[in-house]
C-alpha positions as CSV (number, residue, x, y, z in Angstrom):
1,M,-18.0,14.2,22.1
2,S,-16.5,17.4,20.9
3,P,-18.0,19.5,18.0
4,A,-15.1,18.5,15.8
5,E,-15.7,14.8,16.5
6,R,-19.4,15.2,15.7
7,E,-18.6,17.0,12.5
8,S,-16.2,14.3,11.4
9,M,-18.9,11.6,11.9
10,T,-21.3,13.5,9.7
11,N,-18.7,14.6,7.1
12,P,-16.6,11.6,6.0
13,A,-13.4,12.5,4.2
14,F,-13.8,10.1,1.3
15,R,-16.5,9.0,-1.1
16,R,-14.9,5.8,-2.3
17,Y,-12.9,3.1,-0.5
18,I,-10.6,0.6,-2.3
19,G,-8.8,-2.4,-0.8
20,I,-6.1,-4.2,-2.7
21,D,-4.6,-7.6,-1.9
22,Y,-1.3,-7.4,-3.8
23,S,0.8,-10.1,-5.4
24,G,4.5,-10.1,-6.4
25,A,4.2,-13.3,-8.5
26,K,5.3,-13.7,-12.1
27,T,5.7,-10.6,-14.3
28,P,4.0,-7.1,-14.4
29,D,1.9,-8.3,-17.3
30,S,0.8,-11.7,-15.9
31,G,-2.7,-12.2,-14.8
32,L,-2.5,-13.0,-11.1
33,K,-5.2,-14.9,-9.2
34,G,-3.8,-13.5,-6.0
35,L,-4.2,-9.8,-7.0
36,R,-7.7,-8.7,-5.9
37,V,-9.5,-5.4,-5.7
38,Y,-12.6,-4.5,-3.7
39,E,-14.4,-1.1,-3.8
40,A,-17.1,0.5,-1.6
41,D,-18.7,3.8,-1.2
42,R,-20.5,5.6,1.6
43,V,-23.7,3.7,1.0
44,S,-22.6,0.2,-0.2
45,L,-20.3,-2.4,1.3
46,P,-17.3,-3.5,-0.8
47,V,-17.8,-5.5,-4.0
48,E,-15.1,-7.1,-6.1
49,V,-13.8,-5.1,-9.0
50,E,-13.0,-7.2,-12.1
51,P,-10.2,-6.2,-14.4
52,P,-11.0,-4.5,-17.7
53,P,-11.6,-6.9,-20.6
54,G,-8.4,-8.5,-21.9
55,P,-6.4,-11.7,-22.4
56,S,-6.5,-12.6,-18.7
57,K,-9.5,-12.8,-16.4
58,Y,-7.3,-11.6,-13.5
59,W,-5.6,-8.3,-12.8
60,T,-2.0,-7.6,-13.8
61,R,0.2,-5.2,-11.8
62,R,0.5,-3.0,-14.8
63,G,-3.2,-3.0,-15.5
64,L,-4.0,-2.2,-11.9
65,A,-1.6,0.7,-11.8
66,Q,-3.1,2.1,-15.0
67,W,-6.6,1.6,-13.6
68,L,-5.7,3.4,-10.4
69,A,-4.2,6.3,-12.3
70,G,-7.5,6.8,-14.0
71,I,-9.6,6.3,-10.8
72,L,-7.5,8.7,-8.8
73,S,-7.6,11.3,-11.5
74,E,-11.4,11.6,-11.0
75,D,-12.8,14.3,-8.8
76,V,-14.0,11.7,-6.3
77,P,-12.0,11.7,-3.0
78,T,-10.9,8.1,-2.7
79,I,-8.7,6.2,-0.2
80,V,-6.8,3.2,-1.5
81,G,-5.3,0.6,0.9
82,I,-2.6,-1.6,-0.5
83,D,-1.1,-4.5,1.5
84,H,2.5,-4.1,0.7
85,S,5.2,-1.9,2.3
86,F,5.6,1.6,0.8
87,S,9.2,2.0,2.0
88,F,12.1,0.4,3.8
89,P,13.6,0.5,7.3
90,L,15.8,3.5,8.1
91,R,18.7,1.1,8.4
92,Y,18.5,0.5,4.7
93,F,18.9,4.2,4.0
94,E,21.9,4.3,6.3
95,V,23.7,1.3,4.9
96,H,23.3,2.4,1.3
97,L,24.1,6.1,2.1
98,L,20.7,7.3,0.7
99,E,19.1,10.6,1.5
100,P,16.0,10.1,3.8
101,D,13.7,11.2,0.9
102,W,10.9,9.0,-0.3
103,P,10.6,10.1,-3.9
104,A,14.4,9.8,-4.3
105,F,14.2,6.4,-2.7
106,L,11.5,5.2,-5.2
107,D,13.7,6.4,-8.1
108,D,16.8,4.7,-6.7
109,F,14.9,1.5,-6.0
110,Q,13.5,1.3,-9.5
111,R,16.9,1.7,-11.1
112,H,18.2,-1.3,-9.1
113,W,15.0,-3.3,-9.0
114,P,13.2,-2.7,-12.3
115,T,10.3,-5.0,-11.5
116,D,8.0,-2.9,-13.6
117,Q,9.8,-4.0,-16.8
118,E,8.4,-6.5,-19.2
119,D,9.1,-10.2,-18.6
120,T,10.7,-9.4,-15.3
121,Y,10.2,-11.6,-12.2
122,V,11.3,-10.4,-8.8
123,D,13.4,-13.5,-8.6
124,F,15.2,-12.6,-11.8
125,I,16.7,-9.6,-10.0
126,R,17.2,-11.5,-6.8
127,D,19.3,-14.1,-8.8
128,G,21.3,-11.4,-10.6
129,F,19.8,-11.9,-14.1
130,R,18.3,-8.4,-14.3
131,G,18.9,-5.0,-12.6
132,D,21.4,-4.7,-9.7
133,G,19.5,-6.0,-6.7
134,E,22.6,-7.0,-4.8
135,A,23.6,-3.3,-4.6
136,R,20.3,-2.5,-2.8
137,S,19.7,-5.5,-0.6
138,G,18.6,-5.7,3.0
139,S,18.6,-8.0,6.0
140,A,15.6,-9.8,7.3
141,R,16.6,-8.5,10.7
142,W,15.8,-5.0,9.7
143,R,12.3,-3.9,10.4
144,R,10.4,-0.7,10.4
145,I,8.9,0.8,13.5
146,S,5.4,0.0,12.3
147,E,6.3,-3.6,11.5
148,E,7.7,-4.1,15.0
149,R,4.5,-2.8,16.5
150,A,2.3,-4.9,14.3
151,G,4.4,-8.0,14.6
152,A,4.8,-8.0,10.8
153,K,7.7,-9.6,9.0
154,S,10.6,-7.6,7.5
155,V,10.3,-6.3,3.9
156,F,13.5,-8.3,3.3
157,H,12.1,-11.6,4.6
158,F,11.6,-13.6,1.4
159,D,10.3,-17.1,0.9
160,V,8.3,-17.6,4.1
161,P,4.5,-17.8,4.8
162,G,3.0,-14.4,5.4
163,S,5.9,-12.5,3.8
164,V,5.2,-9.2,1.9
165,A,8.8,-9.0,0.6
166,K,8.1,-10.1,-2.9
167,S,4.9,-8.0,-3.3
168,T,6.8,-5.0,-1.9
169,H,9.7,-5.4,-4.3
170,A,7.2,-5.8,-7.1
171,G,4.9,-3.0,-6.1
172,L,7.3,-0.1,-5.3
173,P,8.0,0.8,-8.9
174,W,4.2,1.1,-9.4
175,L,3.9,3.6,-6.5
176,R,6.6,5.6,-8.4
177,Y,4.5,5.3,-11.6
178,L,1.4,6.6,-9.8
179,R,3.3,9.4,-8.1
180,N,4.8,10.5,-11.5
181,Q,1.4,10.2,-13.2
182,I,-0.9,11.8,-10.6
183,G,1.2,12.9,-7.7
184,G,-0.4,16.3,-7.4
185,R,-3.9,14.8,-7.0
186,V,-3.0,12.1,-4.5
187,H,-1.7,12.2,-0.9
188,F,0.8,9.4,-0.3
189,W,0.5,8.9,3.4
190,P,2.5,9.6,5.5
191,F,5.3,10.7,3.2
192,D,3.3,13.8,2.1
193,G,2.3,14.5,5.7
194,W,0.3,12.8,8.5
195,G,-2.8,14.7,7.8
196,I,-4.7,14.2,4.5
197,P,-6.0,17.5,3.0
198,A,-9.7,17.8,2.6
199,G,-10.9,16.7,-0.8
200,R,-7.7,14.9,-1.7
201,S,-7.5,11.2,-2.6
202,A,-5.0,9.1,-0.7
203,L,-2.9,5.9,-0.9
204,V,-2.1,4.2,2.3
205,E,-0.4,1.0,3.4
206,V,-2.6,-1.6,5.1
207,Y,-2.2,-4.9,6.9
208,P,-5.5,-6.8,6.6
209,S,-4.4,-9.4,9.2
210,L,-5.1,-6.7,11.8
211,W,-8.8,-6.9,11.1
212,S,-9.6,-10.0,9.0
213,K,-11.1,-12.0,11.9
214,R,-13.6,-9.1,12.6
215,F,-15.5,-9.7,9.4
216,P,-17.2,-13.0,8.2
217,R,-15.4,-14.7,5.4
218,E,-18.7,-15.4,3.5
219,G,-17.2,-17.7,0.9
220,R,-14.4,-15.4,-0.2
221,T,-10.9,-16.8,-0.9
222,A,-8.1,-15.6,1.4
223,D,-6.9,-13.0,-1.2
224,Q,-10.5,-11.8,-1.8
225,H,-11.1,-11.5,1.9
226,D,-7.9,-9.5,2.5
227,A,-8.9,-7.0,-0.2
228,Y,-12.5,-6.9,1.1
229,V,-11.3,-6.3,4.7
230,A,-9.1,-3.5,3.7
231,A,-11.9,-1.7,1.9
232,V,-14.6,-2.3,4.5
233,W,-12.3,-1.2,7.4
234,L,-11.3,2.0,5.6
235,R,-15.0,2.7,5.0
236,Q,-15.9,1.9,8.6
237,V,-13.3,4.2,10.2
238,D,-14.1,7.1,7.8
239,L,-17.8,6.9,8.4
240,D,-17.6,6.5,12.2
241,G,-15.2,9.4,12.5
242,S,-12.2,7.4,13.9
243,L,-10.0,7.7,10.9
244,G,-8.2,10.8,12.3
245,K,-6.7,9.0,15.3
246,F,-5.2,6.4,13.0
247,L,-3.7,9.0,10.7
248,K,-1.6,10.3,13.6
249,P,-0.5,7.2,15.6
250,S,1.1,7.7,19.0
251,M,4.9,7.5,19.1
252,L,7.9,9.2,20.6
253,P,8.6,12.6,19.1
254,G,11.8,11.5,17.5
255,Q,10.1,8.6,15.8
256,Y,7.8,10.7,13.7
257,P,10.5,11.8,11.2
258,V,11.7,8.2,11.0
259,A,8.2,7.0,10.2
260,R,7.9,9.7,7.5
261,V,10.8,7.9,5.8
262,E,9.9,4.3,6.5
263,G,6.2,4.7,6.0
264,W,3.5,3.4,8.3
265,I,0.8,0.7,8.4
266,L,-2.5,2.5,8.8
267,G,-4.3,1.1,11.8
268,V,-1.2,0.3,13.8
269,M,-1.3,2.5,16.9
């Protein structure tokens, strides 16, 4: 073991680990049973985080985004794993003549898919009642490099088991919200670079199915377990010093700039 590897094992990068099982159901202000949050620190395993007191006992997407903005503004290096895609396949950018620029993509997407607006379902936009989703649609045949490696479904593959299409289309405007609110304090990986600066919090895309069978279910629902698994895996790889190898996955040199546009699933090598 090299000195750098020994140092990484004794000096974890983060002090807090948050796993989120996302949901694209209903509206941004609907309490969602499928939207779950687990949090751990260097000493303690993940526990479920309940939403702030309010009319619903479950998290809303808006409430979660506002809570994350507060948490990530604190001077506590935190890594947050969310299980929806952070961007789209390069083919989407090519077909719609978009610059390969992630912040510009978020702005353009929100204009066409305003799923962060009140009383807006993802299906309202899919069906043409809100926004202009038809002008920014994609094919279920288009997949990102990381999705191909992970065996994950396309971000445009709606209405099938295991799909993240709806949660992705619901969640992207909230990534834009967080970037606008606290972008200078948070590293959006890998769009801001493959390496995460020391002391900086980070948002990463995760795919809990990669690790869910490694950890006992212990009475959790499927949604709870996915959020737990995301948090516990992030904690594990940071504490054991292996996080660095996942932050720079092996690929062909020409694929790195593509992945900086498409995003990457942390843990896919």
